[in-house]
Wavefront OBJ file of the C-alpha trace (Angstrom):
o trace
v 20.109 -9.625 24.346
v 20.661 -11.568 21.142
v 22.483 -9.309 18.722
v 21.444 -11.445 15.759
v 17.787 -10.637 16.413
v 18.416 -6.940 17.038
v 17.445 -4.309 14.525
v 20.544 -2.369 13.436
v 20.299 1.259 12.386
v 22.865 3.908 11.551
v 22.356 7.534 12.589
v 25.203 8.942 10.527
v 28.024 8.398 12.978
v 27.025 5.467 15.236
v 25.464 2.057 14.793
v 22.491 1.439 17.082
v 21.132 -2.004 17.998
v 17.459 -2.061 19.029
v 16.420 -5.191 20.987
v 13.884 -7.507 19.409
v 11.370 -6.807 22.189
v 11.133 -3.143 21.167
v 9.728 -3.710 17.699
v 6.664 -5.809 16.816
v 6.875 -9.081 14.940
v 5.236 -9.753 11.629
v 3.722 -7.515 9.044
v 1.169 -4.900 9.869
v -2.102 -5.724 8.223
v -4.134 -3.014 6.602
v -7.819 -2.913 7.179
v -9.906 -3.459 4.111
v -11.434 -0.173 3.055
v -15.108 -0.110 2.337
v -16.243 1.523 -0.892
v -17.640 5.035 -0.548
v -21.351 5.598 -0.997
v -22.654 7.954 -3.670
v -23.386 10.645 -1.079
v -19.867 10.387 0.412
v -18.334 10.535 -3.067
v -20.385 13.618 -3.929
v -19.474 15.294 -0.627
v -15.780 14.592 -1.123
v -15.852 15.845 -4.721
v -17.572 19.049 -3.624
v -14.988 19.541 -0.847
v -12.113 18.999 -3.296
v -13.584 21.569 -5.695
v -14.121 24.092 -2.879
v -10.594 23.451 -1.567
v -9.083 24.060 -4.998
v -11.010 27.320 -5.424
v -10.122 28.462 -1.897
v -6.383 28.265 -2.606
v -6.639 31.557 -4.491
v -8.170 33.329 -1.478
v -6.257 34.773 1.493
v -5.563 32.211 4.226
v -8.053 33.701 6.720
v -10.997 33.469 4.321
v -10.483 29.881 3.150
v -12.340 27.993 5.884
v -15.373 30.271 5.708
v -15.459 29.889 1.924
v -15.320 26.090 2.149
v -18.034 25.972 4.827
v -20.272 28.115 2.657
v -19.605 25.936 -0.404
v -20.555 22.806 1.562
v -23.926 24.177 2.772
v -25.920 22.263 0.153
v -24.314 18.908 0.890
v -24.139 19.114 4.698
v -27.015 21.231 6.062
v -26.090 20.903 9.779
v -23.679 23.688 10.786
v -21.702 21.691 13.382
v -21.300 18.647 11.145
v -20.218 20.875 8.262
v -17.646 22.644 10.446
v -16.272 19.324 11.739
v -16.138 17.849 8.199
v -14.223 20.832 6.827
v -11.788 20.809 9.784
v -11.137 17.068 9.442
v -10.531 17.261 5.709
v -8.321 20.354 6.011
v -6.235 18.449 8.546
v -6.064 15.486 6.144
v -4.903 17.742 3.309
v -2.269 19.368 5.521
v -0.974 15.993 6.758
v -0.772 14.643 3.210
v 1.166 17.724 2.080
v 3.650 17.307 4.936
v 4.132 13.616 4.150
v 4.625 14.409 0.465
v 7.246 17.010 1.361
v 9.077 14.560 3.646
v 9.107 11.885 0.930
v 10.499 14.402 -1.534
v 13.231 15.533 0.870
v 14.231 11.909 1.523
v 14.378 11.251 -2.211
v 16.495 14.360 -2.772
v 18.827 13.477 0.107
v 19.415 10.026 -1.386
v 20.731 11.703 -4.517
v 22.921 14.200 -2.657
v 26.203 12.267 -3.034
v 25.858 12.067 -6.806
v 26.211 15.809 -7.426
v 29.752 16.214 -6.069
v 31.021 18.382 -8.905
v 27.907 20.538 -9.018
v 28.442 21.565 -5.372
v 32.076 22.551 -5.793
v 32.724 26.275 -5.976
v 33.223 27.579 -9.499
v 36.854 28.378 -8.812
v 37.602 24.741 -7.925
v 35.702 23.370 -10.918
v 37.655 25.631 -13.265
v 40.928 24.598 -11.612
v 40.112 20.919 -12.053
v 39.216 21.552 -15.686
v 42.474 23.385 -16.289
v 44.471 20.619 -14.579
v 42.787 17.929 -16.658
v 43.358 19.921 -19.864
v 47.021 20.479 -19.026
v 47.459 16.763 -18.306
v 45.952 15.891 -21.662
v 48.228 18.401 -23.366
v 51.377 16.954 -21.763
v 50.502 13.393 -22.768
l 1 2 3 4 5 6 7 8 9 10 11 12 13 14 15 16 17 18 19 20 21 22 23 24 25 26 27 28 29 30 31 32 33 34 35 36 37 38 39 40 41 42 43 44 45 46 47 48 49 50 51 52 53 54 55 56 57 58 59 60 61 62 63 64 65 66 67 68 69 70 71 72 73 74 75 76 77 78 79 80 81 82 83 84 85 86 87 88 89 90 91 92 93 94 95 96 97 98 99 100 101 102 103 104 105 106 107 108 109 110 111 112 113 114 115 116 117 118 119 120 121 122 123 124 125 126 127 128 129 130 131 132 133 134 135 136 137
């Protein structure tokens, strides 16, 4: 194994070298997204509105409310149920990813708040020590 080509990661206490064979070469290419049709745009807008209104309802009643709100746009019961399930899953996944990104961002800033995490007693002691040093100089 060539260590120069290995991917190096750090798990907090150990360095880990992953062989080149275990990770793909090159950049991942995104597929070009096709523009949404007017009907798809209308359906999505109606779902978003129903989803926003359903957030005020109890958790058990939300799916039924959204299915009922989508009756005009999607007349077939099975298709409507599948559409609502798929989009609820999408919303839930996006919320989880947003939360993970936020926690990573917060954890990056954790080392900068050293004095804010000290107990009050220690902060006051440090303040007193610094004031007494200034007084003696």
